[in-house]
N, C-alpha and C positions, 0 to 999 in steps of 0.2 A: 504494500500500500504506500506508494512512493512519497517523496517529500515535496508535494505540490505547493503547500502553503509556505514552506521555507524558500522554495525556488523563486517566488516572486521577489523576495528581498534580495536574493543573490544576483538577479539579473539587472539590478540597478547599479552595476559597476562594483559589486562586492563591498559596499560602503559600510561594513560592520565596524563598530567602535574598536579602536586599537586595543589589543590585549583581550578581546572577548572571544570565548569559545562558543560557537553557535551549533545548534542541532543540525542545521543544514550543512555546515562545514564538516561536521563529523560524518554525515551521510555521504557527502562527496568524497571524503577520504576513504571510507569503507568501500565505495564503488570503485575508486581508482585502484585500491589494493587488491580487490577481487578481479577486476578486469585486466590489470596490467597495462592500461592505456588510458590517457586522459580523454582521447576522442571516444573510445568505447564507453567510458564512464559517462561522458556527456550525453551520448545517444541513449543510454539506459535511463538516465535521470531526466531526459527531456530538456536539457539546457545546452549551453555552448561550451566548446573547449576552453575559451578564454575565461568564461565564468567559473569553470572547474579549477583552472589554474589560479584565479584570484582567490577562490575560497581556500584552496590548499595553502597559498602563501599567507593568508590571514590566520589560518589555524596554526601553521608553523610559527608565525610571529608570536601568537598568543602563548604557545607552549614553550617557545624558546629553543626548539631543536628541529632540524629537518626530519620529516617523516617519510618522504618519498625520494628515492634516488632517481632523478629524471634523466641522468646520463646513461642509464641502462635501457636496453630494449629486449623484452618489455620492461617497463618501469617496475621497480621493486621497492618494498618497504625497507627503510633503514632499521638498524637495531632499535632505535627509539620508536620508530613506527610500528615495529612488531610488538613492542610492549604496550603501546597505546592502542593498538588494534583490538586487543582483548577487552580493554575497558570500553572502547567505542561500540563494540557489538552489544555489550550489556546495556549501554545507554540507549542505543537504538531499539533494543527489545523492550526496555521499560517504557520508552516513549510510545511505541506502537501499542503496547498494552494499555497505557493510560488513555490514549485516544479512543480505543475501543470501549473501555470501561465508562468513559464519560459520554458516550453516544446516547442520545435520548430520542425516542424510546428504543432501547435495544440497538439493533443495527438497521432500523428502518430508514435512516438517513445515510447509509453507507454510500459513498460517492464513486468508489471504484473497487472492482474485484478482479484479481488476476488468477485465472484458473488454468491448470495444466491437466490434460487428459491423455491417457494412452490411446494410440490410434485405433485399437480394437473397438472402441466405443463411439467413434466419430460419426458413423453412419446413422445410428438410430438413437442411442442412449443420450449422447451429448446434446443434440438439438432439442430433445424433449426436456432435458434438465435445464438448459438455458432458457427455454420458453417459460418454464414454470417459475424459476427464480426471478426472471425479469418482471413477471407479474407482481411478485412480492416486493422486490427492491426497485421501486419505480423511479428512483433518482440515481440509480447506479449505472456506471459505465463498465462494460465487461471487456476483458482481454482474454482471449483463449489461445493457449499454446498446446499443440498436439505433438507427440513424439515418443521416443523410447523412454522407458521408466528411469534408466540411469540418468538421462539428460534432464528429466523433470525433477529428480531429486537434487541435482546440481543447481537448478534454477530456484528451487525452494530454499536451499541452504544459502544461496547468495542473495536472497530476498527479492529476486526478480519475479517470483510468483508467491501468491498467498496461500493457495490450496492446490494440491495435486491429487489425482487418482492414478495410481500406479501399482504395478506388481511389487509385492514385498521383496525387500533385499536384506533380510535379516532383521534383528531387533532395531526399533527406532532409536534415533539419537535422543539424548536427554532433553533437548530443547523442543522435541517434536511430540505432537499428539497423533495417535493413529486410530482410525475407525475401520474395522474390517468390513468388507462388502460381500465378496463372493469367493468361493473355492471351486476350482475346476480341474478335472483330470486331463492329462494328455491322452489322445486317442490316435488310432491309425486311420488314415484315409487312403484307400486303394482303388484301382480301376474296377469298375463293375464286373463282378464275376471272377476276379483274379484269385480270390481266396475261397475255395470250396467249403460249403457248409460241413461242419464236423471233421474237416481235415486238419492237417498240421499247418496252422496259420503262419508260423514263423518260417517254415520251410517254403511255403508258397511265396511269402514276401521276399525271401532271399533270392528267389529267381528273378526279381525285378530290381532295378536301381532304386536306392533311397534318394529322394529329393529333400535336401536339407534346408532348414531355415538358417539364415546366415549366421556364421560363427562370429561375425563382427558384433552381434548383439548378444547380451548375456543369456537370453533364452536359448539361442542356438548352441552356445557353449554348454549350457546346462543339459540340454538334450544329449549332446555329444558325451559329456561326462557320465550321464546315466547309462548310455549304451556301453561305455568303456567299463563301468562297474559290472555289467552283465557279461563282460568278455566277448562282446559282439563286434565283429568287423564286417561292415556292410558296404557293398559296392555303391558308390554314388557318382553321379556325373554333374549334378546341378546343386548350387548353393545360392539361394535367392532370399531377398528381404521383402518380397511381396506375396501376401496370401493369395491374391488373385492369380498371379503368375504360377505359383506352386500348384494351386488347385486346377488351373487350366491344363497343366502338364499331366496331373494325375488323371483328370477326366479323359485326356487324349491317350491314355495308356502308356505314358512315358516312364512311369515309376510310381512309387508310393511315398507317403510322407507321415510325419508326426506333428500334429497340431492340437489346439484346444477347441472346445465347443465355441468359444468366442470367435476364433478364426474361421471355423466352419460356417457360423451364422452370417459372417460378412461375405461369404462366397457361396451362398445357398443356391445360386443359379446353376452350379455344377452338380447339385445333388443327384439328379437322375442318372448320372454317369459315374457315380462314386459310391463305394461301400465304406461305411464307417464301422470300425471294430475296436474292441478293447486292445490295449497293448498286450502282445503275446509274451510278455515278460513282466517282472515286478512293476507296480504302478509308479507313476510320476504325476505330481500335481503342482499347482501354484495358487497363491492367494492374491487377490487384488484388494487394496485398501485405500481409504482417503487419508491424506496426511496434511498437517498444517502446523504452524508454530503454536506451541502450547499456550492456551489462554488468551491469545491476541484477538481472536474473532469471537469471543464469548461462546455462545452455543451454536454459532453458524456452522462450523464443521460437522457437528453432531446432526444438525437438521438437514444439511446437504447429504450426509451419509444415509439418513433415513429415507430421504427422497430417492436417492440412487438405488437403495435396496429394492424399493417398490418397482422402479423402472427395470432393473436387472431381472427381477422375478418375472415381470410381465413380458418383456421383450426378448429375454435370452433364455432363462431357465425353463419357463413353461413350453415354448416352442421346441427347445432342444430336447426336453424329456419326451415330448410328443413324438418326435422323430426317433429318438434313441432312448427308449424307456429303460434299457439295461444300465444306463448311467446311475440310476437310483440316487443314493445319498452322496455319491462322489461329486455330483454337481449340486451345489447348495448355496443358499444365501446365509451369510454369517451374521451373528448378533454382535452387539457392541461390547463384548467381553473377550478381547483377544487373549489367546493362550500364548504367552511369549516363549519362544524357543531360541536357542543359540543358532547362528547360521550353520555351524558344523553339524548340528543334530538333525537338520531337516533335509528332505530330498525334494522340497518344493522348487519348481522352476521359478526364477525370480525376475524374469525380464521379458518384455515384449519389444 
């Protein structure tokens, strides 16, 4: 939830009183430290590079030490900057929480919400979610970022997003609140009729190439690691980052793949030419949750999570179970009491 109110003061030539440390100056410093560039920080904060430079100069003058080494590329924090950065983040977190707590009534007057969503949900769930909360937050401007879970977590940590919906990547950080949404298993998608009923499914699949989800994303690496744990070496010719391209190849008989029900629901037009089966080896699953900075948005994350559970149940779980009733409890909506496990103890796939 950016520094809009402070920015107005900064754009008038940075005329802060000498020796004064301002909240806007701290936010500018944090952005430069995270981005490694004055220009990138200016773009993120919606101000000018000269304004960023002036704010940094004023903050350094107030503190009495250089905080940023501008001679390096990318720019880097000095030893004094590294020490100040820890304090700066605490100050910004407290300021954000104070603004949220003083909002009256609740968050009805929220002016901007920056939301990150994994791409799996962009076709159906995300538009319905935005339409619903837009009716509730009538004065709010929305920014939507879609992408891979690891990228969304980076944007949440750097304060570029307020709320994200992403695949879990282990236990949440101590500054984060997490609201679980859905757990889904990985399944096999194979060309129609390529795996005979009652036959050896794994043997039949080994006769076809495996079409891999890209190893550049953590989900692909997680699938690869799970196969390695089963001592499975499977021939493959394709490694793709597009559900549509993967399922088009499967439907054309070019091979088989491992995906989740969310991926299958996005590519349902290929369903007549594809058989969906359980994994013919030990199961693998992932959990998707809503994450935000703890306490900053009052009960907004919890209410967004409740709305998302309803949408996921109606748009994903119900139609998926209608088509694949054998999924049973493996595909399920989660309540808001997460069971925390260490990253090493879980076999859940963590990334889209």
